[in-house]
Biotite code that builds the C-alpha atoms (Angstrom):
import biotite.structure as struc

atoms = struc.array([
    struc.Atom([-5.225, -35.089, -17.032], chain_id="A", res_id=1, res_name="GLU", atom_name="CA", element="C"),
    struc.Atom([-7.725, -32.904, -18.793], chain_id="A", res_id=2, res_name="GLN", atom_name="CA", element="C"),
    struc.Atom([-6.392, -30.089, -21.019], chain_id="A", res_id=3, res_name="PRO", atom_name="CA", element="C"),
    struc.Atom([-8.583, -27.478, -19.290], chain_id="A", res_id=4, res_name="TRP", atom_name="CA", element="C"),
    struc.Atom([-7.030, -28.358, -15.936], chain_id="A", res_id=5, res_name="TYR", atom_name="CA", element="C"),
    struc.Atom([-3.482, -28.029, -17.232], chain_id="A", res_id=6, res_name="GLN", atom_name="CA", element="C"),
    struc.Atom([-4.293, -24.780, -19.032], chain_id="A", res_id=7, res_name="LEU", atom_name="CA", element="C"),
    struc.Atom([-6.016, -23.334, -15.973], chain_id="A", res_id=8, res_name="THR", atom_name="CA", element="C"),
    struc.Atom([-3.024, -24.200, -13.777], chain_id="A", res_id=9, res_name="ALA", atom_name="CA", element="C"),
    struc.Atom([-0.692, -22.631, -16.362], chain_id="A", res_id=10, res_name="HIS", atom_name="CA", element="C"),
    struc.Atom([-2.713, -19.419, -16.655], chain_id="A", res_id=11, res_name="PHE", atom_name="CA", element="C"),
    struc.Atom([-3.177, -19.205, -12.876], chain_id="A", res_id=12, res_name="TYR", atom_name="CA", element="C"),
    struc.Atom([0.576, -19.451, -12.278], chain_id="A", res_id=13, res_name="ARG", atom_name="CA", element="C"),
    struc.Atom([1.047, -16.871, -15.014], chain_id="A", res_id=14, res_name="GLY", atom_name="CA", element="C"),
    struc.Atom([-0.994, -14.331, -13.047], chain_id="A", res_id=15, res_name="LEU", atom_name="CA", element="C"),
    struc.Atom([1.704, -14.375, -10.365], chain_id="A", res_id=16, res_name="PHE", atom_name="CA", element="C"),
    struc.Atom([4.544, -13.546, -12.726], chain_id="A", res_id=17, res_name="ARG", atom_name="CA", element="C"),
    struc.Atom([5.148, -11.076, -15.488], chain_id="A", res_id=18, res_name="PHE", atom_name="CA", element="C"),
    struc.Atom([7.282, -11.747, -18.520], chain_id="A", res_id=19, res_name="GLY", atom_name="CA", element="C"),
    struc.Atom([9.115, -8.432, -18.066], chain_id="A", res_id=20, res_name="ILE", atom_name="CA", element="C"),
    struc.Atom([10.331, -9.367, -14.569], chain_id="A", res_id=21, res_name="LEU", atom_name="CA", element="C"),
    struc.Atom([13.313, -11.526, -13.751], chain_id="A", res_id=22, res_name="SER", atom_name="CA", element="C"),
    struc.Atom([12.948, -14.578, -11.527], chain_id="A", res_id=23, res_name="ASP", atom_name="CA", element="C"),
    struc.Atom([13.828, -12.489, -8.472], chain_id="A", res_id=24, res_name="ALA", atom_name="CA", element="C"),
    struc.Atom([11.323, -9.852, -9.578], chain_id="A", res_id=25, res_name="GLY", atom_name="CA", element="C"),
    struc.Atom([8.619, -12.487, -10.015], chain_id="A", res_id=26, res_name="SER", atom_name="CA", element="C"),
    struc.Atom([9.319, -13.836, -6.525], chain_id="A", res_id=27, res_name="ASP", atom_name="CA", element="C"),
    struc.Atom([9.139, -10.317, -5.113], chain_id="A", res_id=28, res_name="ALA", atom_name="CA", element="C"),
    struc.Atom([5.873, -9.723, -6.963], chain_id="A", res_id=29, res_name="PHE", atom_name="CA", element="C"),
    struc.Atom([4.432, -12.943, -5.495], chain_id="A", res_id=30, res_name="ARG", atom_name="CA", element="C"),
    struc.Atom([5.409, -11.797, -2.003], chain_id="A", res_id=31, res_name="ARG", atom_name="CA", element="C"),
    struc.Atom([3.766, -8.433, -2.654], chain_id="A", res_id=32, res_name="VAL", atom_name="CA", element="C"),
    struc.Atom([0.576, -10.173, -3.826], chain_id="A", res_id=33, res_name="MET", atom_name="CA", element="C"),
    struc.Atom([0.377, -12.391, -0.739], chain_id="A", res_id=34, res_name="PHE", atom_name="CA", element="C"),
    struc.Atom([1.220, -9.407, 1.452], chain_id="A", res_id=35, res_name="GLY", atom_name="CA", element="C"),
    struc.Atom([-1.643, -7.515, -0.171], chain_id="A", res_id=36, res_name="THR", atom_name="CA", element="C"),
    struc.Atom([-3.975, -10.400, 0.596], chain_id="A", res_id=37, res_name="ILE", atom_name="CA", element="C"),
    struc.Atom([-2.835, -10.346, 4.235], chain_id="A", res_id=38, res_name="ALA", atom_name="CA", element="C"),
    struc.Atom([-3.262, -6.567, 4.468], chain_id="A", res_id=39, res_name="VAL", atom_name="CA", element="C"),
    struc.Atom([-6.745, -6.863, 2.969], chain_id="A", res_id=40, res_name="THR", atom_name="CA", element="C"),
    struc.Atom([-7.753, -9.308, 5.684], chain_id="A", res_id=41, res_name="ALA", atom_name="CA", element="C"),
    struc.Atom([-6.019, -7.233, 8.364], chain_id="A", res_id=42, res_name="ALA", atom_name="CA", element="C"),
    struc.Atom([-7.857, -4.032, 7.422], chain_id="A", res_id=43, res_name="ILE", atom_name="CA", element="C"),
    struc.Atom([-11.143, -5.793, 8.002], chain_id="A", res_id=44, res_name="GLY", atom_name="CA", element="C"),
    struc.Atom([-9.886, -7.182, 11.302], chain_id="A", res_id=45, res_name="LEU", atom_name="CA", element="C"),
    struc.Atom([-8.769, -3.722, 12.444], chain_id="A", res_id=46, res_name="PHE", atom_name="CA", element="C"),
    struc.Atom([-12.269, -2.380, 11.841], chain_id="A", res_id=47, res_name="LEU", atom_name="CA", element="C"),
    struc.Atom([-13.752, -4.583, 14.564], chain_id="A", res_id=48, res_name="THR", atom_name="CA", element="C"),
    struc.Atom([-12.067, -2.926, 17.589], chain_id="A", res_id=49, res_name="PRO", atom_name="CA", element="C"),
    struc.Atom([-12.935, 0.476, 16.148], chain_id="A", res_id=50, res_name="ALA", atom_name="CA", element="C"),
    struc.Atom([-16.599, -0.472, 16.050], chain_id="A", res_id=51, res_name="TYR", atom_name="CA", element="C"),
    struc.Atom([-16.600, -2.310, 19.386], chain_id="A", res_id=52, res_name="LEU", atom_name="CA", element="C"),
    struc.Atom([-16.966, 0.871, 21.443], chain_id="A", res_id=53, res_name="SER", atom_name="CA", element="C"),
    struc.Atom([-19.714, 2.102, 19.120], chain_id="A", res_id=54, res_name="LYS", atom_name="CA", element="C"),
    struc.Atom([-21.814, -1.022, 19.627], chain_id="A", res_id=55, res_name="TYR", atom_name="CA", element="C"),
    struc.Atom([-21.101, -1.072, 23.377], chain_id="A", res_id=56, res_name="ASN", atom_name="CA", element="C"),
    struc.Atom([-22.415, 2.488, 23.636], chain_id="A", res_id=57, res_name="GLU", atom_name="CA", element="C"),
    struc.Atom([-25.459, 1.565, 21.562], chain_id="A", res_id=58, res_name="LEU", atom_name="CA", element="C"),
    struc.Atom([-26.128, -1.385, 23.873], chain_id="A", res_id=59, res_name="ALA", atom_name="CA", element="C"),
    struc.Atom([-25.976, 0.944, 26.877], chain_id="A", res_id=60, res_name="GLU", atom_name="CA", element="C"),
    struc.Atom([-28.503, 3.302, 25.252], chain_id="A", res_id=61, res_name="LEU", atom_name="CA", element="C"),
    struc.Atom([-31.133, 0.614, 25.340], chain_id="A", res_id=62, res_name="PHE", atom_name="CA", element="C"),
    struc.Atom([-31.488, 0.479, 29.093], chain_id="A", res_id=63, res_name="THR", atom_name="CA", element="C"),
    struc.Atom([-34.489, 1.910, 30.823], chain_id="A", res_id=64, res_name="ILE", atom_name="CA", element="C"),
    struc.Atom([-33.795, 5.445, 32.061], chain_id="A", res_id=65, res_name="HIS", atom_name="CA", element="C"),
    struc.Atom([-36.486, 6.029, 34.663], chain_id="A", res_id=66, res_name="GLY", atom_name="CA", element="C"),
    struc.Atom([-39.915, 6.034, 33.057], chain_id="A", res_id=67, res_name="PRO", atom_name="CA", element="C"),
    struc.Atom([-38.495, 6.600, 29.548], chain_id="A", res_id=68, res_name="ILE", atom_name="CA", element="C"),
    struc.Atom([-37.431, 3.640, 27.412], chain_id="A", res_id=69, res_name="GLN", atom_name="CA", element="C"),
    struc.Atom([-35.370, 4.378, 24.335], chain_id="A", res_id=70, res_name="LEU", atom_name="CA", element="C"),
    struc.Atom([-36.167, 2.781, 20.996], chain_id="A", res_id=71, res_name="THR", atom_name="CA", element="C"),
    struc.Atom([-33.717, 0.584, 19.153], chain_id="A", res_id=72, res_name="ARG", atom_name="CA", element="C"),
    struc.Atom([-33.802, 2.727, 16.022], chain_id="A", res_id=73, res_name="GLU", atom_name="CA", element="C"),
    struc.Atom([-30.209, 4.014, 16.497], chain_id="A", res_id=74, res_name="PRO", atom_name="CA", element="C"),
    struc.Atom([-29.022, 0.390, 16.635], chain_id="A", res_id=75, res_name="TYR", atom_name="CA", element="C"),
    struc.Atom([-30.905, -0.510, 13.449], chain_id="A", res_id=76, res_name="ARG", atom_name="CA", element="C"),
    struc.Atom([-29.494, 2.503, 11.615], chain_id="A", res_id=77, res_name="LEU", atom_name="CA", element="C"),
    struc.Atom([-25.960, 1.682, 12.769], chain_id="A", res_id=78, res_name="ALA", atom_name="CA", element="C"),
    struc.Atom([-26.291, -1.932, 11.617], chain_id="A", res_id=79, res_name="VAL", atom_name="CA", element="C"),
    struc.Atom([-27.703, -0.803, 8.281], chain_id="A", res_id=80, res_name="LEU", atom_name="CA", element="C"),
    struc.Atom([-24.824, 1.593, 7.592], chain_id="A", res_id=81, res_name="GLY", atom_name="CA", element="C"),
    struc.Atom([-22.095, -0.683, 8.898], chain_id="A", res_id=82, res_name="ASP", atom_name="CA", element="C"),
    struc.Atom([-23.554, -3.669, 7.058], chain_id="A", res_id=83, res_name="GLY", atom_name="CA", element="C"),
    struc.Atom([-23.428, -1.699, 3.811], chain_id="A", res_id=84, res_name="ALA", atom_name="CA", element="C"),
    struc.Atom([-19.785, -0.855, 4.530], chain_id="A", res_id=85, res_name="MET", atom_name="CA", element="C"),
    struc.Atom([-19.055, -4.537, 5.272], chain_id="A", res_id=86, res_name="ALA", atom_name="CA", element="C"),
    struc.Atom([-20.460, -5.399, 1.831], chain_id="A", res_id=87, res_name="ILE", atom_name="CA", element="C"),
    struc.Atom([-18.800, -2.484, 0.021], chain_id="A", res_id=88, res_name="ALA", atom_name="CA", element="C"),
    struc.Atom([-15.259, -3.125, 1.329], chain_id="A", res_id=89, res_name="PHE", atom_name="CA", element="C"),
    struc.Atom([-14.910, -6.555, -0.349], chain_id="A", res_id=90, res_name="PRO", atom_name="CA", element="C"),
    struc.Atom([-16.577, -5.139, -3.465], chain_id="A", res_id=91, res_name="MET", atom_name="CA", element="C"),
    struc.Atom([-13.915, -2.439, -3.636], chain_id="A", res_id=92, res_name="LEU", atom_name="CA", element="C"),
    struc.Atom([-11.110, -4.969, -3.232], chain_id="A", res_id=93, res_name="ILE", atom_name="CA", element="C"),
    struc.Atom([-12.579, -7.281, -5.881], chain_id="A", res_id=94, res_name="VAL", atom_name="CA", element="C"),
    struc.Atom([-13.110, -4.380, -8.260], chain_id="A", res_id=95, res_name="GLY", atom_name="CA", element="C"),
    struc.Atom([-9.526, -3.213, -7.830], chain_id="A", res_id=96, res_name="PHE", atom_name="CA", element="C"),
    struc.Atom([-8.111, -6.697, -8.451], chain_id="A", res_id=97, res_name="VAL", atom_name="CA", element="C"),
    struc.Atom([-10.332, -7.285, -11.487], chain_id="A", res_id=98, res_name="VAL", atom_name="CA", element="C"),
    struc.Atom([-9.198, -3.986, -12.979], chain_id="A", res_id=99, res_name="VAL", atom_name="CA", element="C"),
    struc.Atom([-5.578, -5.089, -12.515], chain_id="A", res_id=100, res_name="LEU", atom_name="CA", element="C"),
    struc.Atom([-5.934, -8.599, -13.971], chain_id="A", res_id=101, res_name="VAL", atom_name="CA", element="C"),
    struc.Atom([-9.001, -8.211, -16.178], chain_id="A", res_id=102, res_name="GLY", atom_name="CA", element="C"),
    struc.Atom([-6.938, -8.024, -19.338], chain_id="A", res_id=103, res_name="SER", atom_name="CA", element="C"),
    struc.Atom([-5.557, -11.503, -18.562], chain_id="A", res_id=104, res_name="ALA", atom_name="CA", element="C"),
    struc.Atom([-9.014, -12.886, -19.252], chain_id="A", res_id=105, res_name="LEU", atom_name="CA", element="C"),
    struc.Atom([-8.478, -12.694, -22.993], chain_id="A", res_id=106, res_name="TYR", atom_name="CA", element="C"),
    struc.Atom([-5.794, -14.662, -24.840], chain_id="A", res_id=107, res_name="PRO", atom_name="CA", element="C"),
    struc.Atom([-2.872, -12.523, -25.918], chain_id="A", res_id=108, res_name="ASP", atom_name="CA", element="C"),
    struc.Atom([-0.593, -12.899, -28.926], chain_id="A", res_id=109, res_name="GLU", atom_name="CA", element="C"),
    struc.Atom([1.718, -15.368, -27.202], chain_id="A", res_id=110, res_name="ILE", atom_name="CA", element="C"),
    struc.Atom([-1.214, -17.561, -26.181], chain_id="A", res_id=111, res_name="ASP", atom_name="CA", element="C"),
    struc.Atom([-2.474, -17.626, -29.750], chain_id="A", res_id=112, res_name="CYS", atom_name="CA", element="C"),
    struc.Atom([0.931, -18.519, -31.179], chain_id="A", res_id=113, res_name="ARG", atom_name="CA", element="C"),
    struc.Atom([1.571, -21.282, -28.691], chain_id="A", res_id=114, res_name="VAL", atom_name="CA", element="C"),
    struc.Atom([-1.915, -22.766, -28.341], chain_id="A", res_id=115, res_name="LEU", atom_name="CA", element="C"),
    struc.Atom([-3.237, -22.622, -31.916], chain_id="A", res_id=116, res_name="LEU", atom_name="CA", element="C"),
    struc.Atom([-1.187, -25.614, -33.141], chain_id="A", res_id=117, res_name="PRO", atom_name="CA", element="C"),
    struc.Atom([-2.352, -27.711, -30.184], chain_id="A", res_id=118, res_name="LEU", atom_name="CA", element="C"),
    struc.Atom([-5.560, -29.769, -30.392], chain_id="A", res_id=119, res_name="PRO", atom_name="CA", element="C"),
    struc.Atom([-7.345, -27.484, -27.918], chain_id="A", res_id=120, res_name="VAL", atom_name="CA", element="C"),
    struc.Atom([-10.469, -25.544, -28.836], chain_id="A", res_id=121, res_name="SER", atom_name="CA", element="C"),
    struc.Atom([-10.714, -21.796, -28.343], chain_id="A", res_id=122, res_name="ARG", atom_name="CA", element="C"),
    struc.Atom([-13.578, -22.397, -25.945], chain_id="A", res_id=123, res_name="ARG", atom_name="CA", element="C"),
    struc.Atom([-11.327, -24.480, -23.676], chain_id="A", res_id=124, res_name="VAL", atom_name="CA", element="C"),
    struc.Atom([-8.614, -21.809, -23.788], chain_id="A", res_id=125, res_name="VAL", atom_name="CA", element="C"),
    struc.Atom([-11.042, -19.020, -22.913], chain_id="A", res_id=126, res_name="PHE", atom_name="CA", element="C"),
    struc.Atom([-12.752, -21.074, -20.192], chain_id="A", res_id=127, res_name="ALA", atom_name="CA", element="C"),
    struc.Atom([-9.374, -21.956, -18.694], chain_id="A", res_id=128, res_name="SER", atom_name="CA", element="C"),
    struc.Atom([-8.299, -18.301, -18.661], chain_id="A", res_id=129, res_name="LYS", atom_name="CA", element="C"),
    struc.Atom([-11.613, -17.277, -17.135], chain_id="A", res_id=130, res_name="ALA", atom_name="CA", element="C"),
    struc.Atom([-11.327, -19.927, -14.430], chain_id="A", res_id=131, res_name="LEU", atom_name="CA", element="C"),
    struc.Atom([-7.753, -18.845, -13.646], chain_id="A", res_id=132, res_name="ALA", atom_name="CA", element="C"),
    struc.Atom([-8.830, -15.204, -13.278], chain_id="A", res_id=133, res_name="VAL", atom_name="CA", element="C"),
    struc.Atom([-11.804, -16.223, -11.103], chain_id="A", res_id=134, res_name="VAL", atom_name="CA", element="C"),
    struc.Atom([-9.537, -18.281, -8.840], chain_id="A", res_id=135, res_name="LEU", atom_name="CA", element="C"),
    struc.Atom([-7.059, -15.413, -8.586], chain_id="A", res_id=136, res_name="PHE", atom_name="CA", element="C"),
    struc.Atom([-9.727, -12.844, -7.743], chain_id="A", res_id=137, res_name="VAL", atom_name="CA", element="C"),
    struc.Atom([-11.279, -15.309, -5.272], chain_id="A", res_id=138, res_name="SER", atom_name="CA", element="C"),
    struc.Atom([-8.115, -15.187, -3.166], chain_id="A", res_id=139, res_name="LEU", atom_name="CA", element="C"),
    struc.Atom([-8.651, -11.487, -2.574], chain_id="A", res_id=140, res_name="PHE", atom_name="CA", element="C"),
    struc.Atom([-12.423, -11.777, -2.224], chain_id="A", res_id=141, res_name="ALA", atom_name="CA", element="C"),
    struc.Atom([-12.165, -14.485, 0.422], chain_id="A", res_id=142, res_name="LEU", atom_name="CA", element="C"),
    struc.Atom([-9.531, -12.512, 2.337], chain_id="A", res_id=143, res_name="ALA", atom_name="CA", element="C"),
    struc.Atom([-11.691, -9.376, 2.287], chain_id="A", res_id=144, res_name="ALA", atom_name="CA", element="C"),
    struc.Atom([-14.835, -11.260, 3.330], chain_id="A", res_id=145, res_name="HIS", atom_name="CA", element="C"),
    struc.Atom([-12.966, -13.100, 6.086], chain_id="A", res_id=146, res_name="ALA", atom_name="CA", element="C"),
    struc.Atom([-11.639, -9.764, 7.306], chain_id="A", res_id=147, res_name="GLY", atom_name="CA", element="C"),
    struc.Atom([-15.089, -8.224, 7.746], chain_id="A", res_id=148, res_name="VAL", atom_name="CA", element="C"),
    struc.Atom([-16.678, -11.315, 9.327], chain_id="A", res_id=149, res_name="MET", atom_name="CA", element="C"),
    struc.Atom([-15.705, -10.299, 12.903], chain_id="A", res_id=150, res_name="PRO", atom_name="CA", element="C"),
    struc.Atom([-17.415, -6.950, 12.303], chain_id="A", res_id=151, res_name="LEU", atom_name="CA", element="C"),
    struc.Atom([-20.540, -8.703, 11.043], chain_id="A", res_id=152, res_name="VAL", atom_name="CA", element="C"),
    struc.Atom([-20.532, -10.949, 14.110], chain_id="A", res_id=153, res_name="ILE", atom_name="CA", element="C"),
    struc.Atom([-20.124, -7.891, 16.342], chain_id="A", res_id=154, res_name="LEU", atom_name="CA", element="C"),
    struc.Atom([-23.056, -6.154, 14.658], chain_id="A", res_id=155, res_name="MET", atom_name="CA", element="C"),
    struc.Atom([-25.366, -9.139, 14.887], chain_id="A", res_id=156, res_name="SER", atom_name="CA", element="C"),
    struc.Atom([-24.422, -10.362, 18.366], chain_id="A", res_id=157, res_name="ASN", atom_name="CA", element="C"),
    struc.Atom([-26.659, -8.002, 20.306], chain_id="A", res_id=158, res_name="ASN", atom_name="CA", element="C"),
    struc.Atom([-29.856, -8.496, 22.242], chain_id="A", res_id=159, res_name="ARG", atom_name="CA", element="C"),
    struc.Atom([-31.541, -5.903, 20.031], chain_id="A", res_id=160, res_name="TRP", atom_name="CA", element="C"),
    struc.Atom([-30.755, -7.711, 16.809], chain_id="A", res_id=161, res_name="ALA", atom_name="CA", element="C"),
    struc.Atom([-33.725, -8.725, 14.685], chain_id="A", res_id=162, res_name="ASP", atom_name="CA", element="C"),
    struc.Atom([-32.075, -11.960, 13.504], chain_id="A", res_id=163, res_name="GLN", atom_name="CA", element="C"),
    struc.Atom([-29.861, -14.608, 15.023], chain_id="A", res_id=164, res_name="SER", atom_name="CA", element="C"),
    struc.Atom([-26.105, -14.414, 14.473], chain_id="A", res_id=165, res_name="VAL", atom_name="CA", element="C"),
    struc.Atom([-26.200, -17.365, 12.076], chain_id="A", res_id=166, res_name="LEU", atom_name="CA", element="C"),
    struc.Atom([-29.013, -15.868, 10.003], chain_id="A", res_id=167, res_name="ALA", atom_name="CA", element="C"),
    struc.Atom([-27.183, -12.548, 9.865], chain_id="A", res_id=168, res_name="HIS", atom_name="CA", element="C"),
    struc.Atom([-23.942, -14.260, 8.774], chain_id="A", res_id=169, res_name="LEU", atom_name="CA", element="C"),
    struc.Atom([-25.710, -16.230, 6.049], chain_id="A", res_id=170, res_name="VAL", atom_name="CA", element="C"),
    struc.Atom([-27.530, -13.124, 4.798], chain_id="A", res_id=171, res_name="ALA", atom_name="CA", element="C"),
    struc.Atom([-24.323, -11.098, 4.805], chain_id="A", res_id=172, res_name="HIS", atom_name="CA", element="C"),
    struc.Atom([-22.416, -13.902, 3.074], chain_id="A", res_id=173, res_name="GLY", atom_name="CA", element="C"),
    struc.Atom([-24.973, -14.197, 0.289], chain_id="A", res_id=174, res_name="VAL", atom_name="CA", element="C"),
    struc.Atom([-25.250, -10.418, -0.156], chain_id="A", res_id=175, res_name="ALA", atom_name="CA", element="C"),
    struc.Atom([-21.503, -9.819, 0.014], chain_id="A", res_id=176, res_name="GLY", atom_name="CA", element="C"),
    struc.Atom([-20.497, -12.599, -2.352], chain_id="A", res_id=177, res_name="LEU", atom_name="CA", element="C"),
    struc.Atom([-23.263, -11.674, -4.791], chain_id="A", res_id=178, res_name="SER", atom_name="CA", element="C"),
    struc.Atom([-22.172, -8.033, -4.724], chain_id="A", res_id=179, res_name="ALA", atom_name="CA", element="C"),
    struc.Atom([-18.538, -9.008, -5.283], chain_id="A", res_id=180, res_name="SER", atom_name="CA", element="C"),
    struc.Atom([-19.458, -11.287, -8.191], chain_id="A", res_id=181, res_name="MET", atom_name="CA", element="C"),
    struc.Atom([-21.610, -8.540, -9.698], chain_id="A", res_id=182, res_name="PHE", atom_name="CA", element="C"),
    struc.Atom([-18.734, -6.066, -9.422], chain_id="A", res_id=183, res_name="THR", atom_name="CA", element="C"),
    struc.Atom([-16.321, -8.477, -11.084], chain_id="A", res_id=184, res_name="ALA", atom_name="CA", element="C"),
    struc.Atom([-18.741, -9.267, -13.921], chain_id="A", res_id=185, res_name="LEU", atom_name="CA", element="C"),
    struc.Atom([-19.539, -5.617, -14.585], chain_id="A", res_id=186, res_name="VAL", atom_name="CA", element="C"),
    struc.Atom([-15.873, -4.670, -14.780], chain_id="A", res_id=187, res_name="ILE", atom_name="CA", element="C"),
    struc.Atom([-15.093, -7.632, -17.036], chain_id="A", res_id=188, res_name="MET", atom_name="CA", element="C"),
    struc.Atom([-18.009, -6.720, -19.286], chain_id="A", res_id=189, res_name="ALA", atom_name="CA", element="C"),
    struc.Atom([-16.816, -3.119, -19.406], chain_id="A", res_id=190, res_name="ALA", atom_name="CA", element="C"),
    struc.Atom([-13.371, -4.250, -20.585], chain_id="A", res_id=191, res_name="THR", atom_name="CA", element="C"),
    struc.Atom([-15.028, -6.112, -23.476], chain_id="A", res_id=192, res_name="VAL", atom_name="CA", element="C"),
    struc.Atom([-16.847, -2.968, -24.576], chain_id="A", res_id=193, res_name="LEU", atom_name="CA", element="C"),
    struc.Atom([-13.659, -0.904, -24.758], chain_id="A", res_id=194, res_name="GLN", atom_name="CA", element="C"),
])
């Protein structure tokens, strides 16, 4: 197997345990991490029923009341605000996780002592650590994005929507993942400057 693959797997497993914890403590920490991932997805899923009544009321507004027909501007404004929240929630989660594990991106003293005698370049070590951190943060990002997807479907599945549900999902996916990546990169760059 390639050295970068083995190093990435090693560093990735290392993100789930701390040297100061015992084996039982490391197992408990792993359970807390996976519980946090589940709670992240659940928060997004709990948002959907809260917004269901809002979008039902907005749909009822757009009926013809005698000679007066209401505009769909309240619906557009609601989708704009809720869409921004659906992008910001995963960004917040990703930012929080990157702040917690961002220092793991750079080799520490133990890594240098153990890996320097091996025939592995510094570039491979850094790339392996970066890939491990990206994979770790991706767990949380995917859980947060999956959690808000029902809300995005609720917002876009309306007769007053400007786009189809699929187009709205693709646009939200691109915007949300780009925003999350931008957040992660900015925080990682800020840790370098410190």
